[in-house]
C-alpha positions in Angstrom: 100.0 132.0 81.3 100.0 132.4 77.7 102.7 133.0 75.6 106.3 133.9 77.2 107.4 137.2 75.0 104.7 137.2 72.5 104.4 140.5 73.0 107.1 141.9 72.1 107.2 138.9 69.6 104.2 141.1 67.7 105.0 144.6 68.9 104.6 145.7 65.0 101.1 145.0 65.0 100.8 147.0 68.1 100.0 150.5 69.4 100.9 152.7 72.7 97.4 154.8 72.5 94.7 156.0 74.0 90.8 155.2 74.1 89.8 158.4 72.5 92.3 157.7 69.6 90.8 154.1 68.9 87.8 152.8 67.8 86.6 152.5 70.6 84.1 155.4 72.0 81.3 154.6 71.0 81.5 150.7 70.0 81.4 147.6 72.1 84.0 145.5 74.1 83.9 141.7 75.2 86.0 141.8 78.4 87.7 139.1 79.8 86.3 140.3 83.5 88.9 137.4 85.3 91.9 139.6 85.0 89.9 142.3 86.7 88.6 140.5 89.4 91.8 139.1 90.3 93.8 142.2 90.2 91.2 143.4 93.2 92.1 140.4 94.8 95.9 141.2 95.3 94.5 144.2 97.2 93.1 142.3 100.2 94.6 139.0 99.9 94.4 138.6 103.8 90.2 138.7 103.2 90.3 136.3 100.4 92.9 134.1 102.8 90.5 133.7 105.8 88.0 135.0 104.6 86.1 136.4 107.7 84.7 139.6 105.8 82.7 137.9 102.6 81.6 141.9 102.0 84.6 143.3 102.5 85.8 141.1 99.7 82.9 141.8 97.6 83.0 145.5 98.3 86.6 145.5 96.9 86.1 143.7 93.7 83.1 145.4 92.4 84.2 149.2 93.6 87.9 148.1 91.5 85.5 146.7 88.5 83.9 149.8 88.7 86.8 152.3 88.6 87.2 150.3 84.6 83.5 150.6 84.5 83.1 154.4 84.7 86.1 155.2 82.4 83.9 152.8 79.6 80.8 154.4 80.1 81.8 157.7 80.2 83.1 156.8 76.1 79.9 154.7 75.8 81.7 151.5 74.9 78.5 148.8 75.2 80.4 145.8 77.6 80.1 142.1 77.6 81.5 140.5 80.4 82.7 136.8 79.7 83.4 134.5 82.7 85.7 131.8 83.0 83.7 128.4 83.0 84.8 124.5 83.8 88.5 123.5 83.1 89.2 122.6 79.4 90.9 119.0 79.5 93.6 120.2 76.8 94.9 122.7 79.8 95.3 119.6 82.6 99.1 119.8 83.1 98.3 123.4 84.2 95.8 122.7 86.3 97.2 120.3 87.6 100.8 122.5 88.4 99.1 125.8 89.1 97.6 124.1 91.8 100.6 122.5 93.3 102.4 126.3 93.6 99.4 127.4 95.1 99.2 124.4 98.0 103.0 124.9 99.0 102.1 129.1 99.0 99.6 128.1 101.9 102.3 125.6 103.2 104.2 128.9 103.5 101.5 130.8 104.8 100.7 129.2 107.8 104.6 128.6 108.6 104.8 131.8 108.4 101.3 132.5 110.6 102.9 130.6 113.0 106.1 132.4 113.3 104.4 135.6 114.0 105.5 137.1 110.1 102.8 138.2 108.6 104.5 140.0 106.2 106.3 137.2 104.9 102.3 135.0 105.0 101.0 138.2 102.8 103.4 137.8 99.9 103.0 133.5 99.8 98.7 135.1 100.2 99.2 136.4 96.9 100.6 133.6 95.4 97.4 131.4 96.2 94.6 133.5 95.5 90.9 131.4 94.5 88.6 132.9 92.8 85.5 130.9 94.5 81.9 131.0 92.7 80.1 133.5 94.8 82.6 136.0 94.2 81.7 135.4 90.5 78.2 135.4 91.2 78.7 138.6 92.9 80.3 140.0 90.0 76.9 139.2 87.9 74.6 140.6 90.3 77.2 144.1 89.7 76.5 143.0 85.8 72.8 143.5 86.4 72.7 146.5 88.4 75.0 147.8 85.7 72.6 146.5 82.9 76.0 145.0 81.6 76.3 142.3 79.6 77.6 138.7 80.2 78.1 135.4 79.7 80.2 132.9 82.3 81.9 130.7 79.3 81.7 126.6 78.9 85.4 126.2 79.3 88.1 129.1 78.7 86.9 132.9 78.6 89.5 133.0 75.6 87.5 131.1 73.2 84.1 132.5 74.1 85.6 136.0 74.0 86.9 135.4 70.3 84.4 133.8 69.5 82.3 136.5 69.5 84.9 138.9 68.5 85.5 137.0 65.7 81.3 136.7 64.5 80.7 140.6 65.2 79.1 140.4 68.2 82.0 142.7 69.5 84.6 145.3 68.1 87.3 145.0 70.3 88.6 142.6 72.9 90.0 144.0 76.6 92.2 141.5 78.7 95.3 141.0 80.0 96.4 137.4 78.4 97.9 136.7 75.3 96.6 133.9 74.4 93.6 135.4 72.7 95.9 136.2 69.7 96.6 133.0 69.4 92.7 132.3 68.6 92.5 135.0 65.7 91.2 137.7 67.7 90.6 140.9 65.6 91.5 144.1 67.9 92.4 143.1 71.6 92.6 146.1 73.9 96.1 145.4 76.5 96.9 147.3 79.3 93.8 150.1 80.3 94.3 152.4 82.4 92.1 152.9 84.4 92.4 156.6 85.1 94.6 157.7 82.1 92.7 155.4 79.1 95.7 154.6 78.3 96.3 150.7 76.4 98.0 148.8 73.8 96.5 148.2 70.8 96.8 145.1 69.1 95.5 144.3 65.4 95.4 141.2 63.7 95.3 143.7 60.1 98.6 144.0 61.4 99.9 141.0 62.4 102.3 139.8 59.0 104.8 143.0 59.4 105.7 141.3 62.5 107.2 138.2 60.5 109.4 140.2 58.8 108.9 138.4 55.1 107.6 139.1 51.9 105.3 136.3 51.8 101.7 137.1 52.6 101.5 135.6 56.9 99.5 132.4 57.1 98.0 132.9 60.5 98.2 128.6 61.1 101.9 129.5 60.6 102.0 132.1 63.2 100.0 129.9 65.5 102.2 126.6 65.1 104.7 129.2 66.0 103.8 130.1 69.1 102.5 126.9 70.4 106.1 125.7 69.5 107.3 128.0 71.8 105.1 127.1 74.5 102.0 127.7 75.6 99.6 126.5 77.9 98.2 123.7 75.8 101.8 122.4 75.5 105.0 123.0 77.2 108.3 123.9 74.8 110.8 122.0 74.1 114.3 123.8 76.4 115.5 126.1 74.5 113.0 126.7 71.9 111.1 129.8 72.2 109.3 132.1 69.6 112.2 133.5 67.4 114.0 129.3 67.3 110.1 128.8 66.6 110.0 131.3 63.5 113.2 130.2 62.2 111.7 126.9 61.7 108.3 128.0 60.8 109.5 130.4 57.8 112.1 128.0 56.9 109.8 124.4 56.3 107.6 123.8 53.3 105.6 120.8 54.9 102.2 122.0 55.8 101.3 118.2 57.2 102.3 119.1 60.7 103.1 115.4 61.4 105.0 115.1 58.1 107.5 118.7 59.5 107.8 118.9 63.1 110.5 115.3 63.0 112.4 117.1 60.3 113.2 120.4 63.5 116.8 119.7 63.9 118.2 119.1 60.3 116.0 121.9 58.8 117.7 124.2 61.8 121.1 122.9 61.5 120.8 122.0 64.9 122.0 118.5 66.1 121.3 119.6 69.9 116.9 119.2 68.4 117.9 115.6 67.5 115.7 113.9 69.7 113.8 115.9 71.1 110.7 115.6 68.8 109.0 112.3 70.2 105.4 111.0 69.4 104.0 111.8 72.6 105.4 115.5 71.7 103.7 115.4 68.0 100.7 114.1 69.7 100.8 116.8 72.1 101.5 119.5 69.4 98.1 118.6 67.5 96.0 118.3 70.5 97.6 122.1 71.0 96.2 122.9 67.7 93.1 121.6 67.8 92.0 122.9 71.3 93.0 126.6 69.9 90.9 125.7 66.6 87.6 123.7 68.4 87.2 124.8 71.7 84.0 124.9 72.9 82.5 128.3 73.1 78.2 128.8 73.3 76.4 130.8 71.0 74.2 133.1 71.8 72.0 133.1 68.6 71.4 129.7 68.5 71.8 129.4 72.5 73.9 126.3 72.1 77.3 125.1 72.3 79.8 124.7 69.5 83.3 124.5 68.3 84.6 127.9 68.0 85.7 126.9 64.3 84.0 124.1 62.5 84.7 120.4 62.6 86.8 118.4 60.1 83.9 117.0 57.5 82.7 113.5 59.3 84.0 114.8 62.8 82.5 115.8 65.9 83.2 116.6 69.2 84.2 113.3 70.2 86.9 113.4 68.0 88.3 116.1 69.8 87.7 115.9 74.1 91.3 117.8 74.7 88.7 121.3 73.5 85.7 120.4 75.9 82.5 118.4 75.7 79.3 119.0 74.3 76.0 118.9 76.4 73.3 119.7 76.3 71.9 123.1 75.3 69.3 123.5 78.5 72.4 123.0 80.8 74.2 125.4 78.9 72.1 127.8 78.9 71.9 127.6 82.7 75.8 127.2 82.8 76.3 130.5 80.9 73.3 132.2 82.8 75.9 131.6 86.0 73.3 129.1 87.3 75.6 125.8 88.2 78.2 126.8 90.7 81.1 126.0 88.6 83.1 125.0 91.9 81.0 122.2 92.8 78.9 121.3 89.0 75.4 122.0 90.6 72.7 124.2 90.5 73.8 127.5 92.6 72.3 127.9 95.9 70.8 131.7 95.8 70.1 131.4 91.8 67.3 129.2 89.6 67.9 126.1 89.9 69.3 124.5 86.9 66.8 122.4 84.6 67.4 118.5 84.6 69.0 117.6 81.3 70.8 114.8 80.2 74.5 114.8 79.6 74.4 113.8 76.1 76.1 115.6 72.7 73.5 116.9 70.8 74.0 119.1 66.9 77.5 117.5 66.3 77.7 118.7 62.8 78.4 122.5 63.9 79.8 122.8 60.4 76.6 123.5 58.9 75.9 126.5 61.6 75.8 129.7 60.2 75.8 133.5 62.2 71.5 134.2 61.7 72.4 138.1 62.6 75.0 140.0 64.3 73.5 141.6 67.6 75.3 141.9 70.7 74.9 138.7 73.2 71.4 139.5 75.8 72.7 140.1 79.3 70.5 137.1 80.1 70.8 134.3 77.7 67.2 133.7 77.9 66.3 130.1 77.1 
């Protein structure tokens, strides 16, 4: 998940600290809650695999999340939980590979259970954990009980978190996913200790220190370095990591990525890279960059879907299918409220049925959309 070794690469933009030594107390934070759900799940792999006692699963997960909530509430942090939504087309290869690994892990679980070896079976149960939609619903129910704001993202939670942070809906993001840095987030808290409050604070304002260049850092150049090193949307060229990508993008003066990439081997004076930049790779790079820029998110003020960054003039979501499809606002509101089963894309059984809505794109001129106010998203996004 994410870019390998990115935390080390941006170390100069981070600070090892404690909640009380940050501006987090008495502020607002959007939380990548899927990571807390998975961390809780690692303590109950047998229950999740066999699913013979779902109440045990629900209780264990909400209790674990509750320890973080207690910590943050003690510092008067107003929280918004953000859940992952539908699968993003740009991440299709990653999803297929992940599914294959989990299928193999399930096969090994069966093998070791049949051999009466529960210890080995448990190891592989940990590798095939799936968070079903009923668990998401239980955490949403917990949010309502605890008066915690929440949004189910249309697609990846990463982009939704970035939208909230970059548009004034929250001051901090709490996550373990380094990809949030590539979405341009301002302040991110990593490695939050639920007992001590110790954490690592990343600040985009310090990112320029990481490239150790006198030139002012262009964020686009930093993101391109990360994409070239390999991310969820594009595999890296073998032996091209962050340092090699950094060297290339600091050398090149060509901003047009389609013209810049073929010069990789020549600019680095590395004949081993000759022929590695294929047309397929260039197209994949452009798609990855497009996804980080124009990933579909939900705008809680205007209550509709929009791209994270405005489309170029004359372009619409149909030009960027890898970044997600835009669909009717009525259906979008049902989804972000948790009323659409993400496993089946059907209306949830125990929540209000989703309203009929055509699966057509609307309001594609997102470049004209402005934020009318900067309120924190309501805990139940109202129609």
